[in-house]
C-alpha positions in Angstrom: 71.2 87.9 -40.7 74.3 86.7 -39.2 75.5 83.3 -39.3 75.6 81.4 -36.3 79.2 80.0 -36.5 80.0 83.6 -36.7 77.8 85.4 -33.7 79.6 85.6 -30.2 83.3 85.6 -31.2 86.0 86.5 -29.3 87.8 89.3 -29.2 91.0 88.4 -27.9 92.9 84.9 -26.7 91.4 85.2 -23.1 87.6 85.3 -24.6 88.8 82.7 -26.9 89.9 80.4 -24.3 86.8 81.3 -22.5 84.3 80.1 -25.6 86.5 77.2 -26.7 88.5 76.4 -23.8 87.4 72.7 -23.3 86.9 69.4 -25.9 83.0 70.2 -25.4 82.7 73.5 -26.3 84.8 72.7 -29.5 82.7 69.8 -30.2 79.6 71.9 -29.7 81.2 74.3 -32.3 82.3 71.2 -34.5 78.7 69.5 -34.8 77.3 73.5 -36.0 79.7 73.6 -38.5 79.0 70.0 -40.2 75.1 70.8 -39.9 75.0 74.4 -40.6 71.5 74.1 -40.6 70.5 70.9 -38.6 71.8 67.4 -38.4 70.3 65.3 -41.2 70.9 61.4 -40.9 72.6 60.1 -44.3 70.6 57.0 -43.9 67.2 57.8 -43.3 67.2 61.8 -43.1 65.8 62.1 -39.8 67.1 65.5 -38.3 67.8 64.4 -34.9 70.4 62.9 -33.0 71.9 61.6 -29.7 75.3 62.9 -28.7 77.5 60.3 -27.2 79.4 62.0 -24.7 82.7 59.7 -24.4 82.9 59.6 -28.8 82.7 62.2 -31.0 79.9 60.4 -32.5 76.3 61.8 -33.6 73.5 58.9 -33.4 70.8 59.3 -35.4 67.5 59.2 -33.1 65.6 57.4 -36.1 67.4 54.7 -37.3 70.5 54.8 -34.6 73.1 55.5 -37.4 76.4 56.6 -35.6 78.2 59.7 -37.9 81.4 60.7 -36.9 82.0 64.3 -36.1 85.4 64.4 -36.8 85.4 61.5 -40.5 86.7 63.3 -43.7 87.7 66.4 -41.8 91.1 67.5 -41.3 90.7 66.3 -37.8 89.9 62.7 -38.5 91.6 60.0 -36.5 93.4 62.7 -34.1 94.8 61.9 -30.9 94.7 65.2 -29.4 91.8 67.2 -28.3 90.0 69.4 -30.1 90.5 72.4 -27.6 94.4 71.6 -28.8 93.3 72.0 -32.5 91.1 75.0 -32.2 94.2 76.8 -30.5 96.6 76.2 -32.5 93.8 77.3 -35.7 93.3 80.6 -33.5 96.8 81.3 -33.2 97.3 80.8 -36.9 94.3 82.7 -37.5 95.2 85.9 -35.3 98.7 86.2 -36.0 98.8 89.2 -38.8 101.8 87.9 -40.6 101.0 84.0 -39.9 103.0 81.9 -37.7 106.1 79.7 -38.0 106.2 76.1 -36.9 108.8 76.9 -34.5 106.8 79.3 -33.0 103.9 77.1 -33.0 105.6 74.8 -31.6 107.1 77.4 -28.6 103.5 78.6 -28.2 101.7 75.3 -28.2 104.3 73.7 -26.1 104.6 70.5 -28.9 107.4 68.4 -27.9 108.9 68.5 -31.4 109.3 70.7 -34.5 107.6 67.9 -36.6 104.4 67.6 -35.3 104.0 71.8 -35.5 105.4 71.7 -39.2 102.8 68.8 -39.5 99.9 70.5 -37.8 100.7 73.7 -40.3 100.1 72.0 -43.0 97.3 70.2 -42.3 95.7 73.6 -41.5 96.8 75.2 -44.9 95.0 72.1 -46.5 91.8 73.6 -45.0 92.5 77.5 -46.5 91.7 76.5 -49.6 87.6 76.1 -49.9 86.2 73.3 -52.2 83.9 74.5 -55.2 85.2 78.5 -54.7 83.9 80.9 -56.9 86.6 81.9 -59.8 87.8 85.0 -60.2 86.0 87.8 -62.3 85.3 91.2 -64.4 88.7 92.9 -64.3 92.0 90.5 -63.9 96.0 91.8 -63.6 97.7 88.4 -64.4 101.4 87.6 -64.5 104.4 85.3 -63.3 107.1 85.6 -61.1 109.9 83.3 -59.6 110.2 82.5 -56.2 113.3 81.1 -54.6 113.1 77.4 -54.1 115.0 74.0 -54.4 114.0 73.1 -58.0 116.5 71.7 -59.9 116.8 72.9 -63.7 115.4 76.0 -65.7 112.1 77.1 -65.4 110.1 80.0 -66.8 112.0 82.8 -68.4 115.8 81.2 -67.8 115.5 80.5 -64.0 117.8 78.3 -62.3 116.7 76.6 -59.3 113.4 78.6 -59.4 109.7 77.8 -58.9 107.5 79.9 -61.8 104.3 81.2 -59.5 101.2 82.4 -61.5 99.1 84.9 -60.0 95.9 86.8 -61.0 93.9 89.6 -58.9 90.7 91.2 -59.3 91.6 94.8 -59.9 89.1 97.4 -60.6 90.0 101.1 -61.7 89.1 103.2 -58.5 87.7 106.5 -58.4 90.5 108.4 -56.5 93.1 105.8 -56.1 94.0 103.6 -58.7 93.2 100.3 -58.5 91.2 98.6 -55.4 92.2 95.3 -55.3 89.4 92.4 -54.8 90.3 88.1 -54.5 93.7 86.6 -55.6 94.7 83.3 -56.5 98.2 82.1 -57.0 99.4 78.6 -57.8 103.2 77.3 -58.7 103.2 76.0 -62.2 106.0 74.0 -64.0 107.0 76.7 -66.7 105.7 79.8 -68.3 104.9 77.9 -71.2 101.2 78.7 -72.9 99.8 75.4 -71.3 100.9 76.5 -67.8 99.8 79.8 -67.8 96.6 79.8 -69.8 95.7 76.5 -68.5 95.9 78.7 -64.5 94.0 81.1 -65.8 90.9 78.8 -67.1 91.0 76.9 -63.4 90.7 80.3 -61.9 89.0 82.9 -64.0 85.7 83.2 -64.9 84.7 83.4 -68.9 85.1 86.3 -70.4 86.7 88.3 -67.6 88.8 90.8 -68.9 92.2 89.8 -68.4 95.5 92.4 -68.5 99.0 90.8 -68.9 102.3 91.7 -70.0 103.2 90.8 -73.5 104.5 87.7 -73.2 103.7 84.9 -76.1 101.9 82.7 -73.6 98.8 84.9 -73.1 98.6 85.2 -76.6 95.6 82.6 -77.0 93.3 84.6 -74.1 91.1 85.4 -76.8 90.4 82.3 -78.2 90.2 80.9 -74.6 87.1 83.0 -74.0 89.0 86.0 -72.1 89.0 89.7 -73.7 92.8 90.1 -73.2 94.5 93.3 -72.6 98.5 92.8 -73.2 100.4 95.3 -72.5 104.3 95.5 -74.2 106.6 95.9 -71.6 110.6 96.2 -71.3 112.2 93.7 -69.1 112.1 96.3 -66.6 110.7 95.2 -63.2 109.9 99.1 -62.3 107.9 99.0 -65.7 106.2 96.0 -64.8 105.3 97.1 -61.2 103.4 100.5 -62.4 102.0 98.9 -65.6 100.8 95.8 -63.7 100.7 97.3 -60.0 97.8 95.3 -58.6 99.7 91.6 -59.5 103.0 93.2 -58.5 101.9 94.7 -55.8 100.7 91.2 -54.5 104.3 89.3 -56.0 106.1 91.4 -53.4 103.9 91.0 -50.4 104.1 87.1 -50.8 107.7 87.6 -51.1 108.6 89.5 -48.1 105.8 87.3 -46.2 107.8 84.0 -47.1 111.4 85.6 -45.8 109.6 87.4 -43.1 107.5 84.5 -41.3 109.6 81.6 -42.6 112.8 83.0 -43.8 112.6 82.1 -47.1 112.9 78.5 -45.7 110.1 76.6 -48.2 110.8 73.7 -50.4 109.4 73.8 -54.1 107.6 70.9 -53.3 105.6 72.3 -50.4 105.3 76.2 -51.9 101.6 75.4 -53.0 100.7 75.4 -49.3 102.3 78.2 -48.4 100.6 80.3 -51.5 97.7 79.0 -50.4 97.8 80.6 -46.6 98.5 83.9 -48.5 95.6 83.8 -50.4 93.7 82.8 -47.5 94.7 85.6 -45.8 95.1 88.4 -48.6 91.2 87.5 -49.7 90.2 87.8 -45.7 92.5 90.9 -45.0 88.9 92.8 -44.3 87.6 90.8 -42.2 85.5 92.2 -39.1 88.3 90.6 -36.6 90.9 87.8 -36.6 88.0 85.9 -35.2 86.4 85.5 -38.4 89.1 84.0 -40.2 89.0 81.4 -37.4 85.6 80.7 -37.8 85.8 80.6 -41.4 88.7 78.2 -41.3 86.8 76.1 -38.9 84.2 75.8 -41.7 86.7 75.1 -44.4 88.0 72.2 -41.9 85.1 70.1 -41.7 84.7 70.1 -45.8 88.6 69.1 -46.2 89.6 65.3 -46.9 91.9 64.2 -44.4 95.6 64.3 -45.0 98.3 61.8 -44.4 101.4 62.7 -43.0 103.1 60.4 -46.1 101.1 63.0 -48.3 102.6 66.2 -46.6 106.2 64.9 -46.6 105.7 64.5 -50.1 103.8 67.8 -51.1 101.0 65.3 -52.3 98.2 68.0 -54.0 95.3 68.3 -51.3 
């Protein structure tokens, strides 16, 4: 049986505006997202509530405790109507290659670029679901360098670059090589054992089989509880892309996406937010429609703690 949040979804922008064109329609959807089974009072456990017409409040019919619909979500303290937020989320998720802050400003009619930029970063914070399951089974892992303004050397002698660690589920297909599963990407301080092994332990279940290149930083994976399959490579990018095709395909996609949609204008302190967006899109590339990505992101948005402008500007972790 389909989840209520994922039924009767819009097929295109006109049907989206018909379905979510008013604040009242968006409010009703948000209430279902916050209480998917049914309303449950945090004070007394009662399952019925009054909906305030002029305030985004659900009030328990038994004890009178008021529950804010927006508190503890990315929408907390917003002064903008929910219909505007829903439209922005739809534009972000329905665009195949994503959307830049400049394009969001144009489509939403924002008065400033800064508003669009801030909204996009708040939306990106919701793209990583709290408590998501780790990768499992067969994994390809590697690290790459992504252009960004970070001083000093990082990784394998890179100046002004950011090391990005990646891991992707990669099964041997019957006819067409490797079939890709879920992806994880993380900006890390360097390519040391602590950084790369730490990334894998945070994102990959044990005892997965992890294929990497021969970098010494990965040699401790067996002791960490993984089945390690190292491949000794030359410095050649061509050989690496052939011997570790899955993760290098991913690295190529994310670099082209950063250059194409965002013109490479991503600072090191904000890079993780963009990586999170790419992971969200990649892991939902087989969704039945863009509207399913929209519904999933709204679901995540009510589970994601609010973020202040200061936190976003300074690149504070989610």
